[in-house]
C-alpha positions as CSV (number, residue, x, y, z in Angstrom):
1,X,-100.0,-40.0,20.7
2,X,-99.8,-42.4,23.7
3,X,-103.1,-43.8,24.9
4,X,-104.0,-42.1,28.2
5,X,-105.4,-45.4,29.5
6,X,-102.0,-47.0,29.5
7,X,-100.7,-44.4,31.9
8,X,-100.2,-45.2,35.5
9,X,-102.5,-42.6,36.7
10,X,-105.2,-43.4,34.2
11,X,-108.6,-44.2,35.6
12,X,-109.5,-47.9,36.0
13,X,-111.4,-49.7,33.2
14,X,-115.1,-50.3,33.2
15,X,-114.9,-53.8,34.4
16,X,-113.0,-52.9,37.6
17,X,-115.5,-50.2,38.7
18,X,-117.7,-50.7,41.7
19,X,-121.5,-51.2,41.4
20,X,-122.4,-47.7,43.0
21,X,-120.4,-45.8,40.4
22,X,-123.4,-45.2,38.1
23,X,-125.4,-43.5,40.9
24,X,-122.5,-41.3,41.9
25,X,-121.9,-40.3,38.2
26,X,-125.6,-39.2,37.9
27,X,-125.3,-37.1,41.0
28,X,-122.2,-35.4,39.8
29,X,-123.8,-34.6,36.5
30,X,-126.8,-33.1,38.1
31,X,-124.6,-30.8,40.3
32,X,-122.6,-29.7,37.3
33,X,-125.8,-28.8,35.4
34,X,-127.0,-26.8,38.4
35,X,-123.8,-24.9,38.5
36,X,-123.8,-24.1,34.8
37,X,-127.4,-23.0,35.0
38,X,-126.6,-20.6,37.9
39,X,-123.6,-19.2,36.0
40,X,-125.7,-18.6,32.9
41,X,-128.3,-16.8,34.9
42,X,-125.7,-14.6,36.5
43,X,-124.3,-13.7,33.1
44,X,-127.7,-13.0,31.7
45,X,-128.9,-10.7,34.5
46,X,-125.7,-8.9,35.3
47,X,-125.4,-5.6,33.5
48,X,-122.6,-5.7,30.9
49,X,-119.9,-3.1,30.6
50,X,-120.4,-0.1,28.2
51,X,-117.8,-1.2,25.8
52,X,-118.5,-4.8,25.5
53,X,-119.1,-6.3,22.1
54,X,-121.8,-8.6,23.4
55,X,-125.2,-8.8,21.8
56,X,-127.1,-7.2,24.7
57,X,-124.7,-4.2,24.9
58,X,-123.4,-1.4,22.7
59,X,-120.1,-1.9,21.0
60,X,-117.3,0.7,21.0
61,X,-118.3,1.8,17.6
62,X,-121.9,2.2,18.6
63,X,-120.9,4.2,21.7
64,X,-118.8,6.4,19.4
65,X,-121.4,6.9,16.7
66,X,-124.8,6.3,18.3
67,X,-124.1,7.1,21.9
68,X,-127.7,8.5,22.5
69,X,-129.0,4.9,22.1
70,X,-126.5,3.5,24.6
71,X,-126.8,5.8,27.6
72,X,-129.5,3.6,29.2
73,X,-126.8,0.9,29.7
74,X,-124.7,3.1,32.0
75,X,-124.8,2.3,35.7
76,X,-125.8,5.2,37.9
77,X,-122.7,7.0,39.1
78,X,-122.2,8.1,42.6
79,X,-122.8,11.8,43.2
80,X,-119.9,13.3,45.1
81,X,-120.8,15.6,48.0
82,X,-118.3,18.4,47.2
83,X,-118.5,18.2,43.4
84,X,-121.1,19.1,40.8
85,X,-121.3,18.3,37.1
86,X,-120.5,21.2,34.8
87,X,-123.3,23.5,33.6
88,X,-124.0,22.9,29.9
89,X,-123.0,25.8,27.6
90,X,-125.0,27.4,24.8
91,X,-123.7,27.2,21.2
92,X,-123.3,31.0,21.0
93,X,-122.0,31.7,24.5
94,X,-118.7,33.1,25.4
95,X,-116.2,35.0,23.3
96,X,-116.2,32.5,20.5
97,X,-120.0,32.7,20.4
98,X,-119.8,36.0,18.5
99,X,-118.6,34.0,15.4
100,X,-121.1,31.1,15.5
101,X,-123.7,31.6,12.7
102,X,-124.5,28.4,10.7
103,X,-127.6,28.5,8.5
104,X,-131.0,27.3,9.8
105,X,-130.9,24.1,7.8
106,X,-127.4,23.3,9.1
107,X,-128.6,23.8,12.6
108,X,-131.6,21.6,12.2
109,X,-129.6,18.7,10.8
110,X,-126.4,19.2,12.9
111,X,-124.1,16.8,11.1
112,X,-120.7,18.2,12.3
113,X,-119.4,19.5,15.6
114,X,-119.8,23.1,14.6
115,X,-123.2,22.9,12.9
116,X,-124.6,20.9,15.9
117,X,-123.0,22.6,18.9
118,X,-121.5,25.8,17.7
119,X,-118.6,26.6,20.1
120,X,-120.2,25.1,23.2
121,X,-118.8,22.3,25.3
122,X,-115.1,23.2,25.2
123,X,-114.8,24.0,29.0
124,X,-112.4,21.9,31.1
125,X,-114.0,21.0,34.4
126,X,-112.4,19.0,37.2
127,X,-114.5,16.4,38.9
128,X,-113.2,14.7,42.0
129,X,-110.7,17.3,43.1
130,X,-112.6,18.1,46.3
131,X,-113.6,15.8,49.2
132,X,-115.4,16.0,52.4
133,X,-113.3,16.4,55.5
134,X,-114.0,15.1,59.0
135,X,-115.3,18.5,60.0
136,X,-117.8,18.5,57.2
137,X,-115.9,21.0,55.0
138,X,-114.8,20.5,51.4
139,X,-111.1,20.4,51.0
140,X,-108.7,19.5,48.2
141,X,-108.2,15.8,47.6
142,X,-104.8,14.4,48.7
143,X,-104.2,13.1,45.2
144,X,-104.5,16.5,43.7
145,X,-101.2,18.5,43.4
146,X,-100.7,22.0,44.7
147,X,-102.0,24.7,42.4
148,X,-104.3,22.4,40.5
149,X,-107.0,25.1,40.4
150,X,-104.6,27.6,39.0
151,X,-103.3,25.2,36.4
152,X,-106.8,24.3,35.3
153,X,-107.7,28.0,35.1
154,X,-104.8,28.6,32.8
155,X,-105.8,25.6,30.7
156,X,-109.3,27.0,30.4
157,X,-108.0,30.4,29.4
158,X,-105.7,28.9,26.8
159,X,-108.5,26.8,25.3
160,X,-110.9,29.8,25.3
161,X,-108.4,31.7,23.2
162,X,-108.0,28.7,20.9
163,X,-111.8,28.5,20.4
164,X,-112.0,32.3,19.8
165,X,-109.2,32.1,17.3
166,X,-110.7,29.3,15.3
167,X,-114.1,30.9,15.6
168,X,-112.8,34.1,14.0
169,X,-111.2,32.1,11.2
170,X,-114.4,30.2,10.6
171,X,-116.5,33.3,10.6
172,X,-114.2,35.1,8.2
173,X,-114.1,32.1,5.9
174,X,-117.8,31.9,5.9
175,X,-118.1,35.6,5.0
176,X,-115.6,35.1,2.2
177,X,-117.0,31.9,0.8
178,X,-120.7,33.0,0.9
179,X,-120.8,36.3,-1.1
180,X,-124.6,36.2,-1.4
181,X,-124.9,36.5,2.4
182,X,-121.9,38.8,2.8
183,X,-122.6,41.3,0.1
184,X,-126.4,41.5,0.1
185,X,-126.2,45.0,1.5
186,X,-124.1,46.2,-1.5
187,X,-126.9,45.5,-4.1
188,X,-128.8,48.7,-3.3
189,X,-125.5,50.6,-3.0
190,X,-124.4,49.6,-6.5
191,X,-127.8,50.3,-8.1
192,X,-128.1,53.8,-6.6
193,X,-124.5,54.7,-7.0
194,X,-124.1,53.7,-10.6
195,X,-127.4,55.3,-11.6
196,X,-126.6,58.7,-9.9
197,X,-123.1,58.8,-11.3
198,X,-124.2,57.8,-14.8
199,X,-126.9,60.5,-14.9
200,X,-125.0,63.3,-13.2
201,X,-121.5,62.8,-14.6
202,X,-121.3,60.4,-17.6
203,X,-124.4,61.8,-19.4
204,X,-123.2,65.4,-19.0
205,X,-119.5,65.3,-19.3
206,X,-119.6,62.3,-21.7
207,X,-121.2,64.5,-24.3
208,X,-118.3,67.0,-24.0
209,X,-115.8,64.1,-24.3
210,X,-117.6,62.9,-27.5
211,X,-117.3,66.4,-28.9
212,X,-113.6,66.3,-28.2
213,X,-113.3,63.0,-30.0
214,X,-115.0,64.5,-33.0
215,X,-112.5,67.4,-33.1
216,X,-109.7,64.9,-32.7
217,X,-110.9,62.9,-35.6
218,X,-111.2,66.0,-37.8
219,X,-107.6,66.9,-37.0
220,X,-106.3,63.4,-37.6
221,X,-108.2,63.2,-40.9
222,X,-106.1,66.0,-42.3
223,X,-103.1,63.7,-41.9
224,X,-104.8,60.8,-43.6
225,X,-104.2,58.6,-40.6
226,X,-107.1,56.1,-41.0
227,X,-105.6,53.6,-38.6
228,X,-105.7,55.9,-35.5
229,X,-109.1,57.2,-36.5
230,X,-110.7,53.8,-36.5
231,X,-108.9,52.8,-33.3
232,X,-110.2,56.0,-31.6
233,X,-113.8,55.4,-32.7
234,X,-113.7,51.7,-31.7
235,X,-112.3,52.6,-28.3
236,X,-115.0,55.1,-27.6
237,X,-117.7,52.7,-28.7
238,X,-116.2,50.0,-26.4
239,X,-116.3,52.3,-23.4
240,X,-119.8,53.5,-24.1
241,X,-121.2,49.9,-24.4
242,X,-119.3,48.7,-21.3
243,X,-120.4,51.6,-19.1
244,X,-124.0,51.4,-20.3
245,X,-124.2,47.7,-19.7
246,X,-122.7,47.9,-16.2
247,X,-125.0,50.8,-15.2
248,X,-128.0,48.9,-16.6
249,X,-127.3,45.7,-14.7
250,X,-124.9,46.4,-11.9
251,X,-126.1,43.7,-9.5
252,X,-126.1,41.1,-12.3
253,X,-122.6,42.0,-13.2
254,X,-121.5,41.4,-9.6
255,X,-123.5,38.2,-9.3
256,X,-121.9,36.8,-12.4
257,X,-118.5,37.6,-11.1
258,X,-119.3,36.0,-7.7
259,X,-120.5,32.8,-9.4
260,X,-117.3,32.6,-11.4
261,X,-115.2,33.2,-8.3
262,X,-116.9,30.7,-6.0
263,X,-116.3,27.7,-8.3
264,X,-113.0,27.0,-6.5
265,X,-114.7,27.3,-3.1
266,X,-117.2,24.6,-3.9
267,X,-114.3,22.2,-4.4
268,X,-114.3,21.8,-0.6
269,X,-117.4,19.7,-0.7
270,X,-115.6,17.2,-2.9
271,X,-112.1,17.4,-1.6
272,X,-112.8,17.6,2.2
273,X,-114.3,14.3,3.3
274,X,-116.4,14.6,6.4
275,X,-116.8,11.2,8.2
276,X,-119.8,12.5,10.1
277,X,-121.7,12.9,6.8
278,X,-121.4,9.2,6.0
279,X,-124.8,7.8,5.1
280,X,-126.3,11.3,4.5
281,X,-127.8,12.4,1.1
282,X,-126.3,15.7,-0.1
283,X,-128.7,18.2,-1.6
284,X,-127.5,21.7,-2.5
285,X,-129.7,24.8,-2.6
286,X,-132.5,23.3,-0.6
287,X,-135.2,25.5,0.8
288,X,-136.7,25.1,4.3
289,X,-140.0,23.9,2.9
290,X,-138.4,21.4,0.7
291,X,-136.3,20.1,3.6
292,X,-139.3,19.7,5.8
293,X,-141.2,17.9,3.0
294,X,-138.3,15.4,2.5
295,X,-138.1,14.8,6.3
296,X,-141.8,14.1,6.5
297,X,-141.7,11.7,3.6
298,X,-138.6,9.8,4.6
299,X,-138.8,10.0,8.4
300,X,-136.7,11.9,11.0
301,X,-133.9,9.4,10.6
302,X,-133.4,10.4,7.0
303,X,-130.1,12.5,7.0
304,X,-129.9,15.3,4.5
305,X,-126.6,17.2,4.1
306,X,-127.5,20.7,3.2
307,X,-124.3,22.3,4.4
308,X,-122.5,24.9,2.3
309,X,-118.9,24.7,1.4
310,X,-118.0,27.2,4.2
311,X,-120.0,25.2,6.9
312,X,-118.3,21.9,5.8
313,X,-114.9,23.6,6.2
314,X,-116.0,24.9,9.6
315,X,-117.1,21.5,10.7
316,X,-113.8,20.0,9.6
317,X,-111.7,22.6,11.3
318,X,-113.7,22.5,14.6
319,X,-113.6,18.8,14.7
320,X,-109.9,18.4,14.0
321,X,-108.4,21.5,15.7
322,X,-110.8,22.1,18.6
323,X,-112.5,18.8,19.5
324,X,-109.4,16.6,19.2
325,X,-107.4,19.0,21.3
326,X,-110.2,19.2,23.8
327,X,-110.0,15.4,24.2
328,X,-106.2,15.5,24.7
329,X,-106.7,18.3,27.3
330,X,-109.7,16.8,29.1
331,X,-108.8,13.1,29.1
332,X,-105.1,13.2,28.4
333,X,-105.5,11.2,25.2
334,X,-106.7,11.5,21.6
335,X,-109.0,9.0,19.8
336,X,-107.3,5.7,19.2
337,X,-109.2,2.8,17.6
338,X,-108.2,-0.4,15.8
339,X,-110.8,-2.3,13.7
340,X,-110.8,-6.0,13.2
341,X,-109.7,-7.0,9.7
342,X,-109.8,-10.1,7.6
343,X,-107.9,-10.4,4.3
344,X,-107.3,-6.7,4.4
345,X,-111.0,-5.8,4.8
346,X,-112.7,-4.5,7.9
347,X,-115.0,-7.1,9.5
348,X,-118.6,-6.0,10.0
349,X,-121.2,-7.3,12.5
350,X,-124.7,-8.3,11.7
351,X,-125.9,-4.7,11.6
352,X,-123.2,-3.6,9.2
353,X,-121.1,-1.8,11.7
354,X,-117.3,-2.3,11.8
355,X,-116.1,-4.5,14.6
356,X,-113.7,-2.7,17.0
357,X,-110.9,-4.8,18.4
358,X,-109.3,-2.2,20.5
359,X,-110.1,1.5,21.5
360,X,-109.6,3.9,24.3
361,X,-111.9,6.1,26.4
362,X,-111.5,9.1,24.2
363,X,-112.9,7.3,21.2
364,X,-115.6,5.4,23.1
365,X,-117.0,8.1,25.5
366,X,-115.6,11.3,24.0
367,X,-118.7,12.3,21.9
368,X,-121.1,11.5,24.7
369,X,-119.0,13.4,27.3
370,X,-118.8,16.4,25.0
371,X,-122.5,16.4,24.4
372,X,-123.2,16.2,28.2
373,X,-121.6,19.7,28.7
374,X,-123.0,21.4,25.6
375,X,-126.4,22.4,24.3
376,X,-127.1,21.8,20.6
377,X,-128.8,24.5,18.5
378,X,-132.2,22.7,18.8
379,X,-131.8,22.1,22.5
380,X,-130.9,25.7,23.0
381,X,-134.0,26.9,21.1
382,X,-136.2,24.6,23.2
383,X,-134.5,25.8,26.4
384,X,-135.1,29.5,25.5
385,X,-138.8,28.9,24.9
386,X,-139.4,27.3,28.3
387,X,-137.5,27.5,31.6
388,X,-139.0,24.1,32.6
389,X,-137.5,22.5,29.5
390,X,-134.2,24.2,30.2
391,X,-134.0,22.9,33.8
392,X,-134.9,19.4,32.6
393,X,-132.2,19.4,29.9
394,X,-129.6,20.7,32.4
395,X,-130.5,18.0,34.9
396,X,-130.4,15.2,32.3
397,X,-127.0,16.4,30.9
398,X,-125.5,16.7,34.4
399,X,-126.6,13.2,35.3
400,X,-125.2,11.8,32.1
401,X,-121.9,13.5,32.7
402,X,-121.6,12.0,36.2
403,X,-122.5,8.5,34.9
404,X,-119.9,8.8,32.1
405,X,-117.2,10.0,34.5
406,X,-118.0,7.1,36.8
407,X,-117.7,4.6,33.9
408,X,-114.5,6.2,32.8
409,X,-113.1,5.8,36.3
410,X,-113.9,2.1,36.2
411,X,-112.5,1.4,32.7
412,X,-109.7,3.9,32.4
413,X,-108.2,5.2,35.7
414,X,-105.6,7.1,33.8
415,X,-108.2,9.2,31.9
416,X,-110.0,9.7,35.2
417,X,-106.8,11.1,36.7
418,X,-107.0,13.9,34.2
419,X,-110.6,14.6,34.9
420,X,-110.1,14.7,38.6
421,X,-107.3,17.2,38.4
422,X,-104.4,14.9,39.4
423,X,-102.6,16.0,36.2
424,X,-103.8,19.6,36.1
425,X,-100.5,21.0,35.1
426,X,-100.4,18.6,32.1
427,X,-103.7,20.2,31.1
428,X,-101.9,23.6,31.0
429,X,-99.3,22.3,28.6
430,X,-101.8,20.6,26.4
431,X,-103.9,23.7,26.3
432,X,-100.9,25.7,25.2
433,X,-100.3,23.3,22.3
434,X,-103.9,23.6,21.4
435,X,-103.5,27.4,21.3
436,X,-100.4,27.2,19.1
437,X,-102.3,24.9,16.7
438,X,-105.2,27.3,16.5
439,X,-102.9,30.3,15.9
440,X,-100.7,28.6,13.3
441,X,-103.7,27.2,11.4
442,X,-105.6,30.5,11.5
443,X,-102.7,32.7,10.2
444,X,-102.9,31.7,6.6
445,X,-106.6,30.9,6.7
446,X,-107.5,34.4,8.0
447,X,-105.2,36.0,5.4
448,X,-106.7,34.1,2.6
449,X,-110.2,35.0,3.7
450,X,-109.3,38.7,4.0
451,X,-107.8,38.8,0.5
452,X,-110.9,37.0,-0.9
453,X,-113.2,39.6,0.8
454,X,-110.9,42.4,-0.6
455,X,-111.3,41.0,-4.1
456,X,-115.1,41.0,-3.9
457,X,-115.0,44.6,-2.5
458,X,-112.8,45.8,-5.3
459,X,-115.1,44.4,-7.9
460,X,-118.1,46.2,-6.4
461,X,-116.4,49.5,-6.0
462,X,-115.1,49.2,-9.6
463,X,-118.7,48.9,-10.8
464,X,-119.6,52.0,-9.0
465,X,-116.6,54.0,-10.1
466,X,-116.9,52.9,-13.8
467,X,-119.1,55.8,-14.9
468,X,-116.6,58.4,-13.6
469,X,-113.6,56.7,-15.1
470,X,-115.4,55.9,-18.3
471,X,-116.2,59.6,-18.8
472,X,-112.5,60.4,-19.1
473,X,-111.6,57.1,-20.8
474,X,-113.8,57.8,-23.9
475,X,-110.8,59.7,-25.3
476,X,-108.3,57.1,-26.1
477,X,-105.1,59.1,-25.2
478,X,-106.7,59.6,-21.7
479,X,-107.5,55.9,-21.2
480,X,-104.8,55.3,-18.7
481,X,-107.1,55.4,-15.6
482,X,-109.5,52.9,-17.3
483,X,-106.7,50.5,-18.0
484,X,-105.5,50.7,-14.4
485,X,-109.1,50.0,-13.2
486,X,-109.3,46.9,-15.5
487,X,-105.9,45.8,-14.2
488,X,-107.0,46.2,-10.6
489,X,-110.2,44.2,-11.1
490,X,-108.3,41.5,-13.0
491,X,-105.7,41.3,-10.2
492,X,-108.5,41.0,-7.6
493,X,-110.2,38.2,-9.6
494,X,-106.8,36.4,-9.8
495,X,-106.4,36.7,-6.1
496,X,-109.8,35.4,-5.3
497,X,-109.5,32.5,-7.6
498,X,-106.0,31.5,-6.3
499,X,-106.7,32.0,-2.6
500,X,-110.1,30.3,-2.7
501,X,-108.4,27.2,-4.1
502,X,-105.4,27.6,-1.8
503,X,-107.7,27.8,1.3
504,X,-109.5,24.6,0.4
505,X,-106.3,22.7,-0.2
506,X,-104.8,24.2,3.0
507,X,-107.8,23.1,5.1
508,X,-107.7,19.6,3.5
509,X,-103.9,19.3,4.1
510,X,-104.2,20.5,7.7
511,X,-107.0,18.0,8.5
512,X,-104.8,15.2,7.1
513,X,-101.9,16.3,9.3
514,X,-104.0,16.4,12.4
515,X,-105.5,13.0,11.6
516,X,-102.1,11.3,11.5
517,X,-100.5,9.5,14.5
518,X,-97.4,11.8,14.6
519,X,-96.7,13.6,17.9
520,X,-98.8,16.7,18.8
521,X,-95.9,19.1,18.7
522,X,-94.8,17.8,15.3
523,X,-98.4,18.4,14.0
524,X,-98.2,22.0,15.2
525,X,-94.9,22.5,13.5
526,X,-96.1,21.0,10.3
527,X,-99.2,23.2,10.2
528,X,-97.1,26.3,10.7
529,X,-94.7,25.3,7.9
530,X,-97.6,24.5,5.7
531,X,-98.9,28.1,6.1
532,X,-95.5,29.6,5.5
533,X,-95.0,27.5,2.3
534,X,-98.4,28.5,1.0
535,X,-97.7,32.2,1.7
536,X,-94.3,32.1,0.0
537,X,-95.6,30.4,-3.1
538,X,-98.6,32.6,-3.7
539,X,-97.0,36.1,-3.1
540,X,-100.4,37.8,-2.9
541,X,-99.2,41.4,-2.4
542,X,-97.4,41.5,-5.8
543,X,-100.3,40.5,-7.9
544,X,-102.6,43.5,-7.6
545,X,-99.8,46.0,-7.2
546,X,-98.0,44.6,-10.2
547,X,-101.0,44.8,-12.5
548,X,-101.9,48.3,-11.4
549,X,-98.5,49.6,-12.2
550,X,-99.0,49.0,-15.9
551,X,-98.2,46.4,-18.4
552,X,-101.0,44.2,-17.3
553,X,-103.7,42.4,-19.2
554,X,-105.5,45.6,-20.1
555,X,-102.5,46.9,-21.9
556,X,-102.2,43.7,-23.8
557,X,-105.9,43.5,-24.9
558,X,-107.0,47.2,-25.1
559,X,-104.0,48.9,-26.8
560,X,-100.6,48.4,-28.4
561,X,-98.9,51.0,-26.3
562,X,-98.9,51.5,-22.6
563,X,-98.9,55.3,-23.0
564,X,-97.8,57.8,-25.6
565,X,-95.9,59.8,-23.0
566,X,-94.0,56.7,-21.9
567,X,-93.2,55.8,-25.5
568,X,-91.8,59.3,-26.2
569,X,-89.8,59.1,-23.0
570,X,-88.4,55.8,-24.1
571,X,-87.3,57.2,-27.5
572,X,-85.6,60.2,-25.9
573,X,-83.8,57.9,-23.5
574,X,-82.5,55.9,-26.5
575,X,-81.3,59.1,-28.2
576,X,-79.4,60.1,-25.1
577,X,-77.8,56.7,-24.9
578,X,-76.6,56.8,-28.6
579,X,-75.2,60.3,-28.0
580,X,-73.2,59.2,-25.0
581,X,-71.9,56.2,-27.0
582,X,-70.8,58.5,-29.8
583,X,-69.0,60.9,-27.4
584,X,-66.9,58.1,-26.0
585,X,-65.6,57.0,-29.4
586,X,-62.5,58.9,-30.9
587,X,-63.4,61.1,-33.8
588,X,-62.4,59.4,-37.1
589,X,-61.0,62.2,-39.3
590,X,-58.5,62.1,-42.2
591,X,-55.8,63.8,-40.1
592,X,-55.5,60.7,-37.9
593,X,-55.8,57.9,-40.5
594,X,-52.8,55.7,-41.4
595,X,-52.6,54.6,-45.0
596,X,-51.0,51.5,-46.3
597,X,-47.7,51.5,-48.2
598,X,-47.7,52.1,-51.9
599,X,-50.8,54.2,-51.9
600,X,-51.0,56.8,-54.7
601,X,-53.0,59.2,-52.6
602,X,-50.8,62.1,-51.4
603,X,-50.8,62.9,-47.8
604,X,-52.1,66.2,-46.6
605,X,-48.5,67.5,-46.1
606,X,-47.6,66.5,-49.6
607,X,-50.6,68.3,-50.9
608,X,-49.6,71.5,-49.2
609,X,-46.0,71.2,-50.4
610,X,-47.2,70.7,-54.0
611,X,-49.4,73.7,-53.7
612,X,-46.4,76.0,-52.8
613,X,-44.4,77.7,-55.6
614,X,-41.0,76.1,-56.5
615,X,-38.1,77.3,-54.5
616,X,-40.3,78.8,-51.7
617,X,-38.8,78.5,-48.3
618,X,-41.5,80.2,-46.3
619,X,-43.0,76.9,-45.0
620,X,-44.1,76.7,-41.5
621,X,-41.4,74.1,-40.8
622,X,-39.2,71.5,-42.2
623,X,-41.0,69.2,-44.6
624,X,-41.6,65.6,-43.7
625,X,-39.6,63.0,-45.5
626,X,-41.5,61.3,-48.3
627,X,-39.6,58.1,-48.3
628,X,-41.2,54.9,-47.1
629,X,-41.2,54.4,-43.3
630,X,-39.6,51.4,-41.8
631,X,-42.9,50.3,-40.5
632,X,-44.2,49.4,-43.9
633,X,-46.3,52.6,-44.4
634,X,-46.1,56.3,-44.7
635,X,-47.2,58.1,-41.5
636,X,-48.3,61.7,-41.7
637,X,-46.8,63.8,-38.9
638,X,-48.4,67.3,-38.9
639,X,-46.2,70.3,-38.4
640,X,-46.4,72.4,-35.4
641,X,-48.1,75.2,-37.3
642,X,-51.1,73.1,-38.3
């Protein structure tokens, strides 16, 4: 590279400088140091933006994950005269609140969206749509289109229906996946029902049936049919043992069945990965006292995941179907984030958090904005105990909401345009897509839950009905109702096992579809097609009906024949088929048989001619020629009198 000193515009060399140059250089250096000191002080004492990755501020990842530790950095937002922050909603408020029922442990930990907030926070307020006029009245802002209030009201109605639809699906799934909670009332019903029916019906009429079995064995013994006799006795003993065992332990029989059927449902805790549970220790079947003890030993920051499989699924569905669509409707965007990578690995900061290189307002401020308009379960309990606490919580959340909106207005004016109502009609369209997503997702999910509940109900009613059916089924020829009962129960068990696994896979696949970057409308279509494909593959209605109709597992394991009447009918049908086949064939008699040439056996006409006396002419007609026929054989042609 050319030496800069050789250039025409290069500064003069040292020997040509004037004697006062050193003093001027020292003065310039002092002024530069003063300017740098002032700039450093300004940077140090000026509040940083909420999304800065600086050391003194929260990063985008920290705002997204630990927003409660970052809200003190927010500058105070200006309160608009004609606007008010939304009123925080309770977790069990509104139409969807009927279906919110997580367990106490899940409420206390609050890992997911559903287990922390229930169905609160999904309202769509507009902030900034009103302004003060010159006359001191609140009027619509100039930037807000006509009918913005109507459009926002439609969007709120659509989203309320979406939340109610998903809430019904979550509640039905929780009832289906938690049989201990759902069917606790049936324990007493099964105990009393089986005991009464066993004592009043099976004990009395069962003795009569046993007497009939004895008479049947005596009658069969005269025919020396040892095989049927042993089968009849073994059948009666099997029914006696089965009925007695079920009547003795009806609740245990149902519990064992429930435990076997819920194995597939527990797969959701392994298959469905919940990002909100990262860093938490999972402990199943934990009591409240054990939970409190662990919290006391490890501190309040120790996270324990006590959620059941149903609550994990509800958190996943609420987060993907409801919360993400709420972000699109509220801010006009879904979460978008890009992490900094080096050699294919995500770069982490000094605290072990991933470094975010780019994100949007939905990712950064979405969780805090949602929490500002919703009460958690713990906050709701505190608010119900004291009106002072409730007013304080409302004031804090409204202030947080205003500050967040002001910060979003500064960082992302496009997102603020959605909040202020400038794109209210776009909210209506996005809310409609959210409603379609909720409906398409819930169709198969609700159907699977209903069939699972139906399977559990069939098992319990079969236990109660067993003493009645067992009374008749002691006699093996009358065992058809018992076989149909067994087939029905087995069909119900198959349905529960299949649909519990299918529901888990369906939720997992739907969450993966919603987590992709494909367009929203395509996500809706894919979820709808996923439900249709699952329904067509499983064919639920044919399983129970097909097994009840006969020829099911009970007929394979409990007897060689389906029914003696059916066997007899089958034999009679075969006889009729053979008779029809014989009637169609021509009758093969000797009068219509052609014999080969050169046979020594006389034809019937020749036999009759030989039997007549010699010279007799009183034949019935002219006699047939006895010579060989040109066709190579002799054909008998009967006379007209025959």
